[in-house]
C-alpha positions as a printed Julia matrix, in Angstrom:
204×3 Matrix{Float64}:
 -79.81    6.19  -44.63
 -78.8     4.77  -41.25
 -75.95    6.21  -39.24
 -73.97    3.01  -39.81
 -74.2     3.47  -43.59
 -73.19    7.13  -43.24
 -70.21    6.39  -41.09
 -68.87    3.42  -43.02
 -68.51   -0.29  -42.49
 -66.34   -0.08  -39.38
 -68.85    1.81  -37.19
 -71.95    0.71  -35.27
 -75.26    2.36  -34.43
 -76.22    3.38  -30.91
 -73.82    3.24  -27.99
 -72.3    -0.16  -28.83
 -68.59    0.22  -29.43
 -67.29   -1.07  -32.77
 -65.02   -4.15  -32.75
 -61.75   -3.87  -34.55
 -59.69   -6.87  -35.5
 -56.1    -6.89  -34.14
 -54.83   -6.56  -37.7
 -56.96   -3.43  -38.32
 -55.94   -1.89  -35.03
 -52.32   -2.6   -35.83
 -52.79   -0.79  -39.15
 -54.16    2.31  -37.34
 -51.27    2.27  -34.86
 -48.56    1.82  -37.46
 -50.04    4.53  -39.62
 -50.28    7.18  -36.92
 -46.72    6.55  -35.63
 -45.27    6.69  -39.13
 -47.15    9.85  -39.91
 -45.83   11.43  -36.76
 -42.3    10.55  -37.75
 -42.76   12.03  -41.17
 -44.89   15.11  -40.45
 -44.63   15.81  -36.72
 -47.24   15.41  -34.04
 -49.05   18.71  -34.58
 -49.58   18.05  -38.29
 -51.19   14.63  -37.78
 -55.0    14.59  -37.3
 -57.56   11.92  -36.55
 -59.34   12.87  -39.78
 -56.09   12.41  -41.85
 -55.48    9.01  -40.31
 -59.04    7.99  -41.02
 -58.66    9.0   -44.63
 -55.33    7.31  -45.18
 -56.63    4.04  -43.61
 -59.98    4.25  -45.36
 -62.15    4.26  -42.28
 -64.6     6.65  -40.72
 -63.18    9.2   -38.32
 -66.01    8.26  -35.96
 -64.43    4.78  -35.79
 -61.23    6.28  -34.4
 -63.05    8.62  -32.03
 -65.25    5.75  -30.78
 -62.16    3.63  -29.93
 -59.92    6.49  -28.73
 -61.64    9.69  -27.57
 -58.74   12.07  -28.35
 -55.59   12.18  -30.47
 -53.33   11.96  -27.39
 -55.19    8.9   -26.23
 -54.91    7.35  -29.71
 -51.16    8.04  -29.98
 -50.57    6.79  -26.42
 -52.35    3.52  -27.3
 -50.21    3.22  -30.43
 -47.03    3.76  -28.47
 -47.9     1.17  -25.88
 -48.78   -1.35  -28.62
 -45.38   -0.95  -30.17
 -43.39   -1.44  -26.93
 -40.35   -3.59  -27.41
 -36.65   -3.63  -26.56
 -34.1    -3.67  -29.33
 -31.52   -4.77  -26.81
 -33.47   -7.83  -25.67
 -31.58  -10.96  -26.37
 -28.15   -9.32  -26.42
 -26.0   -11.74  -24.46
 -22.47  -12.39  -25.85
 -21.07  -13.72  -22.51
 -19.08  -10.55  -21.68
 -19.97   -6.98  -20.73
 -17.7    -5.53  -23.37
 -19.24   -7.8   -26.0
 -22.75   -6.97  -24.94
 -22.1    -3.19  -25.12
 -20.64   -3.62  -28.62
 -23.66   -5.74  -29.65
 -26.02   -3.13  -28.14
 -24.37   -0.46  -30.21
 -25.0    -2.5   -33.41
 -28.64   -3.09  -32.38
 -29.18    0.56  -31.56
 -27.92    1.57  -35.0
 -30.71   -0.34  -36.69
 -33.48    1.65  -35.05
 -31.82    4.95  -34.03
 -33.33    6.95  -36.9
 -36.92    5.73  -36.47
 -37.05    6.0   -32.7
 -35.21    9.32  -32.52
 -37.56   10.79  -35.07
 -40.5     9.68  -32.96
 -39.09   11.06  -29.71
 -38.25   14.32  -31.37
 -41.68   14.64  -32.98
 -43.47   13.9   -29.71
 -41.18   15.92  -27.42
 -43.22   19.1   -27.08
 -46.62   17.36  -27.1
 -45.45   14.86  -24.41
 -44.54   17.8   -22.15
 -48.07   19.09  -22.47
 -49.9    15.75  -21.94
 -49.05   13.51  -18.99
 -50.59   10.37  -20.52
 -48.66   10.84  -23.75
 -45.45   11.41  -21.82
 -46.04    8.27  -19.73
 -46.81    6.21  -22.83
 -43.64    7.49  -24.55
 -41.52    6.49  -21.53
 -43.18    3.09  -21.29
 -42.9     2.26  -24.96
 -39.58    3.79  -26.04
 -37.44    4.55  -23.0
 -38.13    2.08  -20.18
 -37.67   -1.2   -22.18
 -34.28    0.01  -23.41
 -33.12    1.2   -19.97
 -34.17   -2.08  -18.33
 -32.41   -4.14  -21.02
 -29.2    -2.14  -20.59
 -29.44   -2.48  -16.81
 -29.73   -6.23  -17.25
 -26.63   -6.27  -19.41
 -24.72   -4.32  -16.7
 -26.14   -6.63  -13.95
 -24.8    -9.7   -15.76
 -21.37   -8.08  -16.08
 -21.29   -7.38  -12.38
 -22.35  -10.94  -11.58
 -19.49  -12.29  -13.75
 -17.07  -10.1   -11.85
 -16.1    -8.03  -14.88
 -16.8    -4.77  -13.05
 -17.29   -3.88   -9.36
 -20.89   -3.53   -8.23
 -20.08   -0.15   -6.74
 -18.38    1.25   -9.85
 -19.68    4.86  -10.09
 -20.13    4.78  -13.85
 -22.5     1.82  -14.0
 -25.69    3.75  -13.34
 -24.93    6.08  -16.24
 -24.47    3.47  -18.96
 -28.14    3.62  -20.17
 -28.18    7.42  -20.06
 -24.93    7.63  -22.04
 -25.86    5.19  -24.76
 -29.41    6.34  -25.18
 -28.35    9.95  -24.82
 -25.83    9.87  -27.65
 -28.5     8.41  -29.89
 -30.81   11.35  -29.2
 -28.26   14.14  -29.26
 -26.19   13.42  -32.4
 -28.92   14.74  -34.73
 -28.92   18.02  -32.82
 -25.11   18.33  -32.82
 -24.29   17.06  -36.29
 -27.57   16.85  -38.24
 -27.42   13.07  -38.7
 -28.44    9.99  -36.83
 -26.11    7.76  -34.88
 -25.06    4.95  -37.26
 -23.25    1.73  -36.35
 -19.76    3.17  -36.88
 -20.46    6.18  -34.66
 -21.97    4.0   -31.85
 -19.17    1.49  -32.0
 -16.59    4.21  -31.69
 -18.53    5.65  -28.76
 -18.52    2.32  -26.96
 -14.79    1.82  -27.54
 -13.74    5.37  -26.68
 -16.1     6.13  -23.8
 -18.07    3.25  -22.26
 -15.41    0.56  -22.18
 -12.56    2.76  -20.81
 -14.66    4.27  -18.09
 -15.75    0.86  -16.91
 -12.12   -0.49  -17.07
 -12.86   -2.82  -19.92
 -11.0    -3.55  -23.12
């Protein structure tokens, strides 16, 4: 029996790296991120992912040498901004719309950040991938929302609260599960925007 037959259809003999289709790679990435949300980072193994996706574990190790590298690649492949495209024509409207958008993904992303928190502190590449995939796109999108509000003259460019808008909105998403044991839903986020963000920016 050749090594290819022993390892399964998705591996190759010798030093040549196996070629995965984009669809198959996406399946691996989606599976590992969902398992991390459900079980936590430490409980997820390369072997378990291989079994659940019906591939050889050597396929995963050939593509990604370690679990942190595998998870970092999965994070980067899923990079997106849920706030992208929010543009109602006013800063107050944009912040309200951002609250609605955030409610749709708060549970999934918060679970992921919580599950990866300790591991990311121990692995620099994993921490960097988490910031690049989950944090930075949202921060940049919120900064763009604020920038447009300043350009329209809705709030002064030197308003001291402007730089804290991303930290406040993203922070309340992450902290509510710790404080109250439940994720930030649309009603909670809307009330936060109306009671905190808009008044401190002088908006109604």
